mmCIF file as Biopython writes it, N, C-alpha, C and O atoms, coordinates in Angstrom:
data_model
#
loop_
_atom_site.group_PDB
_atom_site.id
_atom_site.type_symbol
_atom_site.label_atom_id
_atom_site.label_alt_id
_atom_site.label_comp_id
_atom_site.label_asym_id
_atom_site.label_entity_id
_atom_site.label_seq_id
_atom_site.pdbx_PDB_ins_code
_atom_site.Cartn_x
_atom_site.Cartn_y
_atom_site.Cartn_z
_atom_site.occupancy
_atom_site.B_iso_or_equiv
_atom_site.auth_seq_id
_atom_site.auth_asym_id
_atom_site.pdbx_PDB_model_num
ATOM 1   N N  . UNK A ? 1  ? -26.087 -29.933 -8.183  1.0 0.0 1  A 1 
ATOM 2   C CA . UNK A ? 1  ? -25.560 -29.080 -9.236  1.0 0.0 1  A 1 
ATOM 3   C C  . UNK A ? 1  ? -24.689 -29.934 -10.154 1.0 0.0 1  A 1 
ATOM 4   O O  . UNK A ? 1  ? -23.883 -30.741 -9.692  1.0 0.0 1  A 1 
ATOM 5   N N  . UNK A ? 2  ? -24.864 -29.745 -11.453 1.0 0.0 2  A 1 
ATOM 6   C CA . UNK A ? 2  ? -24.098 -30.531 -12.416 1.0 0.0 2  A 1 
ATOM 7   C C  . UNK A ? 2  ? -22.632 -30.088 -12.436 1.0 0.0 2  A 1 
ATOM 8   O O  . UNK A ? 2  ? -22.288 -28.992 -11.992 1.0 0.0 2  A 1 
ATOM 9   N N  . UNK A ? 3  ? -21.803 -30.949 -12.951 1.0 0.0 3  A 1 
ATOM 10  C CA . UNK A ? 3  ? -20.381 -30.635 -13.058 1.0 0.0 3  A 1 
ATOM 11  C C  . UNK A ? 3  ? -20.173 -29.412 -13.938 1.0 0.0 3  A 1 
ATOM 12  O O  . UNK A ? 3  ? -19.329 -28.568 -13.634 1.0 0.0 3  A 1 
ATOM 13  N N  . UNK A ? 4  ? -20.937 -29.305 -15.033 1.0 0.0 4  A 1 
ATOM 14  C CA . UNK A ? 4  ? -20.806 -28.131 -15.898 1.0 0.0 4  A 1 
ATOM 15  C C  . UNK A ? 4  ? -21.142 -26.852 -15.137 1.0 0.0 4  A 1 
ATOM 16  O O  . UNK A ? 4  ? -20.386 -25.882 -15.204 1.0 0.0 4  A 1 
ATOM 17  N N  . UNK A ? 5  ? -22.263 -26.833 -14.414 1.0 0.0 5  A 1 
ATOM 18  C CA . UNK A ? 5  ? -22.672 -25.616 -13.708 1.0 0.0 5  A 1 
ATOM 19  C C  . UNK A ? 5  ? -21.661 -25.233 -12.634 1.0 0.0 5  A 1 
ATOM 20  O O  . UNK A ? 5  ? -21.411 -24.047 -12.422 1.0 0.0 5  A 1 
ATOM 21  N N  . UNK A ? 6  ? -21.086 -26.200 -11.965 1.0 0.0 6  A 1 
ATOM 22  C CA . UNK A ? 6  ? -20.063 -25.915 -10.969 1.0 0.0 6  A 1 
ATOM 23  C C  . UNK A ? 6  ? -18.838 -25.299 -11.645 1.0 0.0 6  A 1 
ATOM 24  O O  . UNK A ? 6  ? -18.292 -24.306 -11.165 1.0 0.0 6  A 1 
ATOM 25  N N  . UNK A ? 7  ? -18.411 -25.889 -12.756 1.0 0.0 7  A 1 
ATOM 26  C CA . UNK A ? 7  ? -17.269 -25.372 -13.509 1.0 0.0 7  A 1 
ATOM 27  C C  . UNK A ? 7  ? -17.564 -23.973 -14.035 1.0 0.0 7  A 1 
ATOM 28  O O  . UNK A ? 7  ? -16.712 -23.088 -13.968 1.0 0.0 7  A 1 
ATOM 29  N N  . UNK A ? 8  ? -18.767 -23.775 -14.557 1.0 0.0 8  A 1 
ATOM 30  C CA . UNK A ? 8  ? -19.175 -22.477 -15.103 1.0 0.0 8  A 1 
ATOM 31  C C  . UNK A ? 8  ? -19.158 -21.408 -14.010 1.0 0.0 8  A 1 
ATOM 32  O O  . UNK A ? 8  ? -18.612 -20.325 -14.217 1.0 0.0 8  A 1 
ATOM 33  N N  . UNK A ? 9  ? -19.748 -21.701 -12.858 1.0 0.0 9  A 1 
ATOM 34  C CA . UNK A ? 9  ? -19.799 -20.725 -11.762 1.0 0.0 9  A 1 
ATOM 35  C C  . UNK A ? 9  ? -18.392 -20.340 -11.300 1.0 0.0 9  A 1 
ATOM 36  O O  . UNK A ? 9  ? -18.120 -19.165 -11.054 1.0 0.0 9  A 1 
ATOM 37  N N  . UNK A ? 10 ? -17.506 -21.318 -11.183 1.0 0.0 10 A 1 
ATOM 38  C CA . UNK A ? 10 ? -16.127 -21.041 -10.769 1.0 0.0 10 A 1 
ATOM 39  C C  . UNK A ? 10 ? -15.408 -20.196 -11.816 1.0 0.0 10 A 1 
ATOM 40  O O  . UNK A ? 10 ? -14.690 -19.255 -11.476 1.0 0.0 10 A 1 
ATOM 41  N N  . UNK A ? 11 ? -15.603 -20.535 -13.086 1.0 0.0 11 A 1 
ATOM 42  C CA . UNK A ? 11 ? -14.974 -19.809 -14.183 1.0 0.0 11 A 1 
ATOM 43  C C  . UNK A ? 11 ? -15.473 -18.366 -14.243 1.0 0.0 11 A 1 
ATOM 44  O O  . UNK A ? 11 ? -14.675 -17.439 -14.385 1.0 0.0 11 A 1 
ATOM 45  N N  . UNK A ? 12 ? -16.782 -18.172 -14.135 1.0 0.0 12 A 1 
ATOM 46  C CA . UNK A ? 12 ? -17.354 -16.839 -14.194 1.0 0.0 12 A 1 
ATOM 47  C C  . UNK A ? 12 ? -16.904 -16.007 -12.995 1.0 0.0 12 A 1 
ATOM 48  O O  . UNK A ? 12 ? -16.536 -14.843 -13.154 1.0 0.0 12 A 1 
ATOM 49  N N  . UNK A ? 13 ? -16.929 -16.584 -11.813 1.0 0.0 13 A 1 
ATOM 50  C CA . UNK A ? 13 ? -16.497 -15.864 -10.612 1.0 0.0 13 A 1 
ATOM 51  C C  . UNK A ? 13 ? -15.031 -15.455 -10.720 1.0 0.0 13 A 1 
ATOM 52  O O  . UNK A ? 13 ? -14.661 -14.351 -10.321 1.0 0.0 13 A 1 
ATOM 53  N N  . UNK A ? 14 ? -14.213 -16.329 -11.248 1.0 0.0 14 A 1 
ATOM 54  C CA . UNK A ? 14 ? -12.797 -16.020 -11.441 1.0 0.0 14 A 1 
ATOM 55  C C  . UNK A ? 14 ? -12.621 -14.838 -12.392 1.0 0.0 14 A 1 
ATOM 56  O O  . UNK A ? 14 ? -11.791 -13.962 -12.151 1.0 0.0 14 A 1 
ATOM 57  N N  . UNK A ? 15 ? -13.394 -14.816 -13.463 1.0 0.0 15 A 1 
ATOM 58  C CA . UNK A ? 15 ? -13.312 -13.710 -14.418 1.0 0.0 15 A 1 
ATOM 59  C C  . UNK A ? 15 ? -13.819 -12.407 -13.813 1.0 0.0 15 A 1 
ATOM 60  O O  . UNK A ? 15 ? -13.279 -11.340 -14.104 1.0 0.0 15 A 1 
ATOM 61  N N  . UNK A ? 16 ? -14.841 -12.480 -12.982 1.0 0.0 16 A 1 
ATOM 62  C CA . UNK A ? 16 ? -15.356 -11.285 -12.307 1.0 0.0 16 A 1 
ATOM 63  C C  . UNK A ? 16 ? -14.294 -10.718 -11.378 1.0 0.0 16 A 1 
ATOM 64  O O  . UNK A ? 16 ? -14.075 -9.507  -11.354 1.0 0.0 16 A 1 
ATOM 65  N N  . UNK A ? 17 ? -13.641 -11.572 -10.622 1.0 0.0 17 A 1 
ATOM 66  C CA . UNK A ? 17 ? -12.612 -11.128 -9.680  1.0 0.0 17 A 1 
ATOM 67  C C  . UNK A ? 17 ? -11.412 -10.501 -10.390 1.0 0.0 17 A 1 
ATOM 68  O O  . UNK A ? 17 ? -10.802 -9.570  -9.864  1.0 0.0 17 A 1 
ATOM 69  N N  . UNK A ? 18 ? -11.069 -10.999 -11.573 1.0 0.0 18 A 1 
ATOM 70  C CA . UNK A ? 18 ? -9.909  -10.492 -12.314 1.0 0.0 18 A 1 
ATOM 71  C C  . UNK A ? 18 ? -10.211 -9.211  -13.090 1.0 0.0 18 A 1 
ATOM 72  O O  . UNK A ? 18 ? -9.294  -8.469  -13.443 1.0 0.0 18 A 1 
ATOM 73  N N  . UNK A ? 19 ? -11.491 -8.947  -13.357 1.0 0.0 19 A 1 
ATOM 74  C CA . UNK A ? 19 ? -11.878 -7.809  -14.197 1.0 0.0 19 A 1 
ATOM 75  C C  . UNK A ? 19 ? -11.622 -6.482  -13.489 1.0 0.0 19 A 1 
ATOM 76  O O  . UNK A ? 19 ? -12.024 -6.293  -12.341 1.0 0.0 19 A 1 
ATOM 77  N N  . UNK A ? 20 ? -10.947 -5.567  -14.185 1.0 0.0 20 A 1 
ATOM 78  C CA . UNK A ? 20 ? -10.621 -4.264  -13.615 1.0 0.0 20 A 1 
ATOM 79  C C  . UNK A ? 20 ? -11.610 -3.182  -14.046 1.0 0.0 20 A 1 
ATOM 80  O O  . UNK A ? 20 ? -11.798 -2.196  -13.333 1.0 0.0 20 A 1 
ATOM 81  N N  . UNK A ? 21 ? -12.235 -3.359  -15.193 1.0 0.0 21 A 1 
ATOM 82  C CA . UNK A ? 21 ? -13.186 -2.386  -15.712 1.0 0.0 21 A 1 
ATOM 83  C C  . UNK A ? 21 ? -14.520 -2.534  -14.978 1.0 0.0 21 A 1 
ATOM 84  O O  . UNK A ? 21 ? -15.146 -3.592  -15.055 1.0 0.0 21 A 1 
ATOM 85  N N  . UNK A ? 22 ? -14.971 -1.481  -14.258 1.0 0.0 22 A 1 
ATOM 86  C CA . UNK A ? 22 ? -16.210 -1.597  -13.482 1.0 0.0 22 A 1 
ATOM 87  C C  . UNK A ? 22 ? -17.450 -1.895  -14.328 1.0 0.0 22 A 1 
ATOM 88  O O  . UNK A ? 22 ? -18.320 -2.651  -13.897 1.0 0.0 22 A 1 
ATOM 89  N N  . UNK A ? 23 ? -17.540 -1.316  -15.515 1.0 0.0 23 A 1 
ATOM 90  C CA . UNK A ? 23 ? -18.704 -1.581  -16.370 1.0 0.0 23 A 1 
ATOM 91  C C  . UNK A ? 23 ? -18.721 -3.030  -16.842 1.0 0.0 23 A 1 
ATOM 92  O O  . UNK A ? 23 ? -19.773 -3.669  -16.867 1.0 0.0 23 A 1 
ATOM 93  N N  . UNK A ? 24 ? -17.573 -3.536  -17.208 1.0 0.0 24 A 1 
ATOM 94  C CA . UNK A ? 24 ? -17.486 -4.927  -17.658 1.0 0.0 24 A 1 
ATOM 95  C C  . UNK A ? 24 ? -17.768 -5.881  -16.494 1.0 0.0 24 A 1 
ATOM 96  O O  . UNK A ? 24 ? -18.446 -6.894  -16.665 1.0 0.0 24 A 1 
ATOM 97  N N  . UNK A ? 25 ? -17.242 -5.550  -15.308 1.0 0.0 25 A 1 
ATOM 98  C CA . UNK A ? 25 ? -17.486 -6.383  -14.132 1.0 0.0 25 A 1 
ATOM 99  C C  . UNK A ? 25 ? -18.990 -6.445  -13.829 1.0 0.0 25 A 1 
ATOM 100 O O  . UNK A ? 25 ? -19.517 -7.510  -13.506 1.0 0.0 25 A 1 
ATOM 101 N N  . UNK A ? 26 ? -19.670 -5.313  -13.932 1.0 0.0 26 A 1 
ATOM 102 C CA . UNK A ? 26 ? -21.114 -5.279  -13.709 1.0 0.0 26 A 1 
ATOM 103 C C  . UNK A ? 26 ? -21.843 -6.162  -14.723 1.0 0.0 26 A 1 
ATOM 104 O O  . UNK A ? 26 ? -22.782 -6.874  -14.370 1.0 0.0 26 A 1 
ATOM 105 N N  . UNK A ? 27 ? -21.406 -6.112  -15.979 1.0 0.0 27 A 1 
ATOM 106 C CA . UNK A ? 27 ? -21.988 -6.955  -17.021 1.0 0.0 27 A 1 
ATOM 107 C C  . UNK A ? 27 ? -21.812 -8.438  -16.683 1.0 0.0 27 A 1 
ATOM 108 O O  . UNK A ? 27 ? -22.751 -9.225  -16.811 1.0 0.0 27 A 1 
ATOM 109 N N  . UNK A ? 28 ? -20.612 -8.811  -16.255 1.0 0.0 28 A 1 
ATOM 110 C CA . UNK A ? 28 ? -20.342 -10.212 -15.921 1.0 0.0 28 A 1 
ATOM 111 C C  . UNK A ? 28 ? -21.147 -10.664 -14.703 1.0 0.0 28 A 1 
ATOM 112 O O  . UNK A ? 28 ? -21.589 -11.811 -14.638 1.0 0.0 28 A 1 
ATOM 113 N N  . UNK A ? 29 ? -21.336 -9.766  -13.745 1.0 0.0 29 A 1 
ATOM 114 C CA . UNK A ? 29 ? -22.098 -10.122 -12.546 1.0 0.0 29 A 1 
ATOM 115 C C  . UNK A ? 29 ? -23.553 -10.442 -12.882 1.0 0.0 29 A 1 
ATOM 116 O O  . UNK A ? 29 ? -24.199 -11.208 -12.167 1.0 0.0 29 A 1 
ATOM 117 N N  . UNK A ? 30 ? -24.069 -9.864  -13.958 1.0 0.0 30 A 1 
ATOM 118 C CA . UNK A ? 30 ? -25.433 -10.165 -14.392 1.0 0.0 30 A 1 
ATOM 119 C C  . UNK A ? 30 ? -25.513 -11.545 -15.031 1.0 0.0 30 A 1 
ATOM 120 O O  . UNK A ? 30 ? -26.597 -12.121 -15.128 1.0 0.0 30 A 1 
ATOM 121 N N  . UNK A ? 31 ? -24.390 -12.075 -15.463 1.0 0.0 31 A 1 
ATOM 122 C CA . UNK A ? 31 ? -24.346 -13.400 -16.074 1.0 0.0 31 A 1 
ATOM 123 C C  . UNK A ? 31 ? -24.382 -13.322 -17.590 1.0 0.0 31 A 1 
ATOM 124 O O  . UNK A ? 31 ? -24.741 -12.293 -18.161 1.0 0.0 31 A 1 
ATOM 125 N N  . UNK A ? 32 ? -24.012 -14.406 -18.228 1.0 0.0 32 A 1 
ATOM 126 C CA . UNK A ? 32 ? -24.013 -14.467 -19.677 1.0 0.0 32 A 1 
ATOM 127 C C  . UNK A ? 32 ? -25.427 -14.708 -20.188 1.0 0.0 32 A 1 
ATOM 128 O O  . UNK A ? 32 ? -26.307 -15.122 -19.433 1.0 0.0 32 A 1 
ATOM 129 N N  . UNK A ? 33 ? -25.637 -14.447 -21.468 1.0 0.0 33 A 1 
ATOM 130 C CA . UNK A ? 33 ? -26.960 -14.648 -22.052 1.0 0.0 33 A 1 
ATOM 131 C C  . UNK A ? 33 ? -27.311 -16.136 -22.065 1.0 0.0 33 A 1 
ATOM 132 O O  . UNK A ? 33 ? -26.440 -17.001 -21.972 1.0 0.0 33 A 1 
ATOM 133 N N  . UNK A ? 34 ? -28.588 -16.401 -22.181 1.0 0.0 34 A 1 
ATOM 134 C CA . UNK A ? 34 ? -29.067 -17.785 -22.209 1.0 0.0 34 A 1 
ATOM 135 C C  . UNK A ? 34 ? -28.445 -18.553 -23.373 1.0 0.0 34 A 1 
ATOM 136 O O  . UNK A ? 34 ? -28.028 -19.701 -23.216 1.0 0.0 34 A 1 
ATOM 137 N N  . UNK A ? 35 ? -28.387 -17.915 -24.539 1.0 0.0 35 A 1 
ATOM 138 C CA . UNK A ? 35 ? -27.841 -18.611 -25.717 1.0 0.0 35 A 1 
ATOM 139 C C  . UNK A ? 35 ? -26.360 -18.934 -25.543 1.0 0.0 35 A 1 
ATOM 140 O O  . UNK A ? 35 ? -25.908 -20.002 -25.956 1.0 0.0 35 A 1 
ATOM 141 N N  . UNK A ? 36 ? -25.604 -18.025 -24.936 1.0 0.0 36 A 1 
ATOM 142 C CA . UNK A ? 36 ? -24.181 -18.284 -24.697 1.0 0.0 36 A 1 
ATOM 143 C C  . UNK A ? 36 ? -24.005 -19.427 -23.709 1.0 0.0 36 A 1 
ATOM 144 O O  . UNK A ? 36 ? -23.169 -20.309 -23.905 1.0 0.0 36 A 1 
ATOM 145 N N  . UNK A ? 37 ? -24.794 -19.404 -22.656 1.0 0.0 37 A 1 
ATOM 146 C CA . UNK A ? 37 ? -24.720 -20.460 -21.650 1.0 0.0 37 A 1 
ATOM 147 C C  . UNK A ? 37 ? -25.076 -21.816 -22.257 1.0 0.0 37 A 1 
ATOM 148 O O  . UNK A ? 37 ? -24.418 -22.815 -21.967 1.0 0.0 37 A 1 
ATOM 149 N N  . UNK A ? 38 ? -26.103 -21.857 -23.089 1.0 0.0 38 A 1 
ATOM 150 C CA . UNK A ? 38 ? -26.486 -23.115 -23.739 1.0 0.0 38 A 1 
ATOM 151 C C  . UNK A ? 38 ? -25.419 -23.598 -24.712 1.0 0.0 38 A 1 
ATOM 152 O O  . UNK A ? 38 ? -25.172 -24.800 -24.810 1.0 0.0 38 A 1 
ATOM 153 N N  . UNK A ? 39 ? -24.789 -22.685 -25.426 1.0 0.0 39 A 1 
ATOM 154 C CA . UNK A ? 39 ? -23.694 -23.081 -26.319 1.0 0.0 39 A 1 
ATOM 155 C C  . UNK A ? 39 ? -22.565 -23.718 -25.513 1.0 0.0 39 A 1 
ATOM 156 O O  . UNK A ? 39 ? -22.037 -24.765 -25.887 1.0 0.0 39 A 1 
ATOM 157 N N  . UNK A ? 40 ? -22.202 -23.079 -24.412 1.0 0.0 40 A 1 
ATOM 158 C CA . UNK A ? 40 ? -21.135 -23.629 -23.575 1.0 0.0 40 A 1 
ATOM 159 C C  . UNK A ? 40 ? -21.531 -24.999 -23.017 1.0 0.0 40 A 1 
ATOM 160 O O  . UNK A ? 40 ? -20.727 -25.930 -23.010 1.0 0.0 40 A 1 
ATOM 161 N N  . UNK A ? 41 ? -22.762 -25.109 -22.555 1.0 0.0 41 A 1 
ATOM 162 C CA . UNK A ? 41 ? -23.236 -26.349 -21.918 1.0 0.0 41 A 1 
ATOM 163 C C  . UNK A ? 41 ? -23.396 -27.494 -22.914 1.0 0.0 41 A 1 
ATOM 164 O O  . UNK A ? 41 ? -23.036 -28.631 -22.607 1.0 0.0 41 A 1 
ATOM 165 N N  . UNK A ? 42 ? -23.921 -27.214 -24.083 1.0 0.0 42 A 1 
ATOM 166 C CA . UNK A ? 42 ? -24.248 -28.283 -25.027 1.0 0.0 42 A 1 
ATOM 167 C C  . UNK A ? 42 ? -23.170 -28.559 -26.068 1.0 0.0 42 A 1 
ATOM 168 O O  . UNK A ? 42 ? -23.077 -29.679 -26.569 1.0 0.0 42 A 1 
ATOM 169 N N  . UNK A ? 43 ? -22.365 -27.577 -26.401 1.0 0.0 43 A 1 
ATOM 170 C CA . UNK A ? 43 ? -21.357 -27.749 -27.466 1.0 0.0 43 A 1 
ATOM 171 C C  . UNK A ? 43 ? -19.928 -27.714 -26.942 1.0 0.0 43 A 1 
ATOM 172 O O  . UNK A ? 43 ? -19.170 -28.671 -27.099 1.0 0.0 43 A 1 
ATOM 173 N N  . UNK A ? 44 ? -19.574 -26.600 -26.319 1.0 0.0 44 A 1 
ATOM 174 C CA . UNK A ? 44 ? -18.176 -26.398 -25.932 1.0 0.0 44 A 1 
ATOM 175 C C  . UNK A ? 44 ? -17.724 -27.388 -24.862 1.0 0.0 44 A 1 
ATOM 176 O O  . UNK A ? 44 ? -16.749 -28.113 -25.055 1.0 0.0 44 A 1 
ATOM 177 N N  . UNK A ? 45 ? -18.430 -27.418 -23.739 1.0 0.0 45 A 1 
ATOM 178 C CA . UNK A ? 45 ? -17.982 -28.230 -22.603 1.0 0.0 45 A 1 
ATOM 179 C C  . UNK A ? 45 ? -17.916 -29.723 -22.919 1.0 0.0 45 A 1 
ATOM 180 O O  . UNK A ? 45 ? -16.937 -30.371 -22.547 1.0 0.0 45 A 1 
ATOM 181 N N  . UNK A ? 46 ? -18.925 -30.299 -23.595 1.0 0.0 46 A 1 
ATOM 182 C CA . UNK A ? 46 ? -18.810 -31.724 -23.921 1.0 0.0 46 A 1 
ATOM 183 C C  . UNK A ? 46 ? -17.650 -32.027 -24.875 1.0 0.0 46 A 1 
ATOM 184 O O  . UNK A ? 46 ? -17.052 -33.101 -24.807 1.0 0.0 46 A 1 
ATOM 185 N N  . UNK A ? 47 ? -17.338 -31.086 -25.754 1.0 0.0 47 A 1 
ATOM 186 C CA . UNK A ? 47 ? -16.275 -31.313 -26.733 1.0 0.0 47 A 1 
ATOM 187 C C  . UNK A ? 47 ? -14.895 -31.085 -26.138 1.0 0.0 47 A 1 
ATOM 188 O O  . UNK A ? 47 ? -14.006 -31.923 -26.283 1.0 0.0 47 A 1 
ATOM 189 N N  . UNK A ? 48 ? -14.716 -29.952 -25.467 1.0 0.0 48 A 1 
ATOM 190 C CA . UNK A ? 48 ? -13.397 -29.568 -24.949 1.0 0.0 48 A 1 
ATOM 191 C C  . UNK A ? 48 ? -13.177 -30.087 -23.530 1.0 0.0 48 A 1 
ATOM 192 O O  . UNK A ? 48 ? -12.069 -30.487 -23.174 1.0 0.0 48 A 1 
ATOM 193 N N  . UNK A ? 49 ? -14.223 -30.078 -22.731 1.0 0.0 49 A 1 
ATOM 194 C CA . UNK A ? 49 ? -14.114 -30.606 -21.362 1.0 0.0 49 A 1 
ATOM 195 C C  . UNK A ? 49 ? -13.727 -29.595 -20.311 1.0 0.0 49 A 1 
ATOM 196 O O  . UNK A ? 49 ? -13.595 -29.944 -19.138 1.0 0.0 49 A 1 
ATOM 197 N N  . UNK A ? 50 ? -13.539 -28.331 -20.712 1.0 0.0 50 A 1 
ATOM 198 C CA . UNK A ? 50 ? -13.217 -27.285 -19.747 1.0 0.0 50 A 1 
ATOM 199 C C  . UNK A ? 50 ? -13.555 -25.925 -20.337 1.0 0.0 50 A 1 
ATOM 200 O O  . UNK A ? 50 ? -13.949 -25.819 -21.498 1.0 0.0 50 A 1 
ATOM 201 N N  . UNK A ? 51 ? -13.396 -24.889 -19.525 1.0 0.0 51 A 1 
ATOM 202 C CA . UNK A ? 51 ? -13.647 -23.523 -19.979 1.0 0.0 51 A 1 
ATOM 203 C C  . UNK A ? 51 ? -12.365 -22.699 -19.938 1.0 0.0 51 A 1 
ATOM 204 O O  . UNK A ? 51 ? -12.403 -21.470 -19.986 1.0 0.0 51 A 1 
ATOM 205 N N  . UNK A ? 52 ? -11.247 -23.380 -19.851 1.0 0.0 52 A 1 
ATOM 206 C CA . UNK A ? 52 ? -9.946  -22.701 -19.792 1.0 0.0 52 A 1 
ATOM 207 C C  . UNK A ? 52 ? -9.725  -21.899 -21.072 1.0 0.0 52 A 1 
ATOM 208 O O  . UNK A ? 52 ? -10.149 -22.298 -22.156 1.0 0.0 52 A 1 
ATOM 209 N N  . UNK A ? 53 ? -9.066  -20.784 -20.923 1.0 0.0 53 A 1 
ATOM 210 C CA . UNK A ? 53 ? -8.655  -19.920 -22.022 1.0 0.0 53 A 1 
ATOM 211 C C  . UNK A ? 53 ? -9.832  -19.275 -22.759 1.0 0.0 53 A 1 
ATOM 212 O O  . UNK A ? 53 ? -9.657  -18.783 -23.873 1.0 0.0 53 A 1 
ATOM 213 N N  . UNK A ? 54 ? -11.015 -19.266 -22.167 1.0 0.0 54 A 1 
ATOM 214 C CA . UNK A ? 54 ? -12.162 -18.565 -22.751 1.0 0.0 54 A 1 
ATOM 215 C C  . UNK A ? 54 ? -12.290 -17.213 -22.091 1.0 0.0 54 A 1 
ATOM 216 O O  . UNK A ? 54 ? -12.043 -17.080 -20.892 1.0 0.0 54 A 1 
ATOM 217 N N  . UNK A ? 55 ? -12.676 -16.196 -22.866 1.0 0.0 55 A 1 
ATOM 218 C CA . UNK A ? 55 ? -12.883 -14.857 -22.378 1.0 0.0 55 A 1 
ATOM 219 C C  . UNK A ? 55 ? -14.368 -14.546 -22.511 1.0 0.0 55 A 1 
ATOM 220 O O  . UNK A ? 55 ? -14.869 -14.431 -23.630 1.0 0.0 55 A 1 
ATOM 221 N N  . UNK A ? 56 ? -15.083 -14.407 -21.404 1.0 0.0 56 A 1 
ATOM 222 C CA . UNK A ? 56 ? -16.532 -14.179 -21.483 1.0 0.0 56 A 1 
ATOM 223 C C  . UNK A ? 56 ? -16.854 -12.813 -22.068 1.0 0.0 56 A 1 
ATOM 224 O O  . UNK A ? 56 ? -16.236 -11.809 -21.716 1.0 0.0 56 A 1 
ATOM 225 N N  . UNK A ? 57 ? -17.830 -12.792 -22.963 1.0 0.0 57 A 1 
ATOM 226 C CA . UNK A ? 57 ? -18.254 -11.525 -23.563 1.0 0.0 57 A 1 
ATOM 227 C C  . UNK A ? 57 ? -19.738 -11.361 -23.421 1.0 0.0 57 A 1 
ATOM 228 O O  . UNK A ? 57 ? -20.294 -10.355 -23.863 1.0 0.0 57 A 1 
#
């Protein structure tokens, strides 16, 4: 597993655990869209180096 995918899984799981709204939690459990994931993998993570302070939508 790549470093990005490990970081992404930890970040997403953390957001799922913190989410209080059941509908939003269900949405997060399904995962982010392919385009969002690719943006994070190809643009955000290489530039910033982390996913801190991001709110998944």
